[in-house]
N, C-alpha and C positions, 0 to 999 in steps of 0.2 A: 504494500500500500504506500503510495507516495513516490516509490522508485519504479519507473516503468521497465527496468531490466531485472530487478531483483525478484526471484521466484516467490509466488504467493504461497503463504503457509496457512495452516489451520488457525493459528493464532491471529493472522491478519484478518481472517473472517470475523473473529470476535471484535477486533479493533475497528473494523469497518462499521459494525453495528454501533459500537460506542460513539463513533464519529458521525453517525447518521448518514453514512455513505451507502447507497443501494448497491447490492451485489448482483452482478450479471453472470448468469450461467447458461450454457447451451450444451446440447449433446453432440457427440461425434463418435464415429465408428471406424474411421479410416485416417490415414496419414495426411492426405492433402486438405481435408476439411479441418482437421485439428490444427494444422500449421496456419491456415488462414485465421481461424479463431484466435490463436495465440498472437498472431501478428497485429490484429486489430485491438488487442488489449482486453480480451475477455478475462474475467476473474477466475473462473473455473470451467473445466470441461468435464461433463459427466458422460462416461461411457455407459449408456443406459441399456437395460435389458429390452428397451423399446426397439433395439436392433432386430429382435425376433420378428417384429411386425413390419418395420419400415425397410429393413435390409433383406430379411429372409422371406417375407410375405406370409408369415404365420398369422393366425387369427388372434393370438394373445401373446403375452410374454412368457408363458409357462414352460415351453419346451426347450428354451435355449439352455445350453450346458455351461458348466464352468470353463471347459476347454475353449468353447466358442468365445465366451466373454474374455478370457485371457488373450486369445488371438487378437480381438479387436482392441483391447486395452493396451496391449504391447505396441500396436501400430500407432495409436493415439499418443501414448507417452513418448514414443520416439520423436514425434513431431513437435512436442510442446517444450518450450524453454522456460516460460514464466508462469503460466496459469497452473492452478491446482488441478490435478487429475484425480477424479473420483470414479471408482469402478462399482457398478451395481453388482451386488451379490445375487445370482439367479435363484429361482425357485428351487427349494430343497437343498441348497448349498449351505444353509445355516439353520434350518428348522428342525433337523433331527436331534442334535444335541450340541452343547457348547464346544466340545472337543472337535467335532467335525467342522463346525463353523470356524473355529480358530485356524484349523489346518487350511481350509479353503481361503480364508481371508489372508493368511500368510502367503499363499501362492500368488495372490494378486500383487502384493508388494515385492516379493522376491523375483517373480518371473516377468513382470510387466513394467515396473518403474512407476506405478501409480503411488499416490501419497496416502489415499484413504479409500475406504469402502463405504457403500450405503446398504442399509438393511431396512426392509419394510416391516412396520409393526411397532406397537407401543409396549404396554405393560407385559403382554405374554412373552415377549422375547428379551425382556430386560436382563435376565441372568446371562444370556448369550452375548448381548452387547457389552455388558460390564466386563465379562471375561476377555473379550476381544480387545477392549480398550486397555485393560490392565496388562495385556501382553505387549502393548506399545503400538497398536494399530489404530489409527484414528477412524472413527465411525461417524457417518452422517445418518441421522435417523430419518424416518419417513412415516408420517401418520396422515389420517384422513382417508381418502380413497387409496387403497393399496392394491394395485392391479394384480399382484400375485394371489390375492384372495377373492377374486371376482366371483368364483363359484360359491363361496360361502355367503357373499352378500347379494348374489343374484344379478350382478352387472356393474356398470360404471357410474352409478348414481352419486349425487352429492352426499357427503357425510357431515354430521354435526348439525342437523336440523331438529333433532329431538333433544330433550333435556338429558336423557340417558347417554346419548352419543357425545354430547358436549362435555359431560362429566368425565367420560372415559378419555376423550381426546385431551382435555385440560390436564388430567392426572398423568396421562402418558407423556405429554410435553414436559412437564415438570420432572418426571422420572427420568426421561432421556437426558435432560440437562444434568441432573444429579449423578447419573451414571457416567458422565464425562463426554457425551457427544459434543462435537465442536459446532454442529449446526443440525438443522432438520428441515426436510421438505414437508410442506403442508399442501396436500393435493385435494382439489374439489371440496373446499370448505367454504361456507358463507363468508363473505368478505369481512363483515363486522366481527364475527367470531375469530377468524384468522388474525385480525388486528389485535383482538383481546389477548389471544395466545402470545402473539409476538411481543406485546408490551409486558407480559407477565414473566418472561424468562430473559436471561442475559445472553444466551447464545442466539445467533441469527436464524431466522426462519426464511426459507426459500420457497416462494409460492409458485404453484402452477394451478390456475383456476381458483385462486384464493384471495384475489383482490390486491390492491396497491398498498395495503397496510403491512404487508410482509416486509422483511428486511432485504429481500432480493427476489429475483424471479428466474425461473428456468422454463425453457421450451424445448421441444424436440425439433432439432434443426430442420429435419425433412418436412415438418409441418410449416415452419416459418418460411421456408423457401418454396412452398407449393409443390414439393416433389412427391408427397404422399397424399393421394387424392381419394382414398377409399372413404374417408369421412373427415370432417373438420369439427373438433370440439368447440364449444362456445368460447373457451378462453384463448383460442389460437388466433393470433393476428398474423396474417400472411404479408410478409415484406417483399415477396417476389412470387412470380408464377413460373418457376423454372421448368416445370414439366411441359408447359406449352411452348416455351422457348426451345426446349430440346426437340420437341416434335417438329417444329418448324425447321430447325437446323438439320435434323436427320432427313426430313422430306426433301430439302434443297439438295443435300448430298446425293440422295438416291436419284433424283431427277438429273443432276449433273452427270452422274455415272451413266445413266441410261441414254442421255443425249450426247455422250462422249465429250463433254465439256470439262471433265476432270479425269486425269490431271492435264493441266496446260503444258505448253512447252517450258515455261518457267518453273514448273513443278516436276520436270522430268530431267534425268541425267542424259548428257550427250557423250 
């Protein structure tokens, strides 16, 4: 923070919150995207299990494996010089028991160059999160809509609209802070309640569909760029429509090939 060349740390995240400086996070799954994000000054790159949907075309995040996530995280970390690199722990890589979670989290730091991991869930996985942090591995929490539990909740609906859910989420946020998480994602939570949670804890909240009152924001890059067109959540702002740009470019190429306009003499060796 303050030094555009110094690597961002987990403690910088906390200092950003203290200074009232909003934290910008985006996802990446490959070297070139991560390099561009790092060059423009993004604070953190999340290697999300969303890769399973936007990269592999699966209907949910559930089937991606630890090895797949390590592959993508290694490519991202190799590109990044400054931003914090956070790896999503995929489904069933940390839910079985704390020992297995610690081994898998350790693989991300040892084999990829990531700085931290992210785990979905609040109070139920607290012992696992605490054990991982005690071993020296920074953990970002994630509460609200937790996509790895969509079958339990019956879909991707907003969380925190009932008194019972609000109590659970508020207690989870406080517990994650107490366990030593350096930050947490708040996903699909009513904006007023997400702001209330953010003001009640000292670690930063990173919102996705949780309003502007969070301490930072994250989006899936493929959504932001208009590359993923299967659906568009309410909270996604599209800053580009690259899928259409790509269609037009590919179509021009195909036409030029068929018309024998490509390659030209200047694009050929003599």
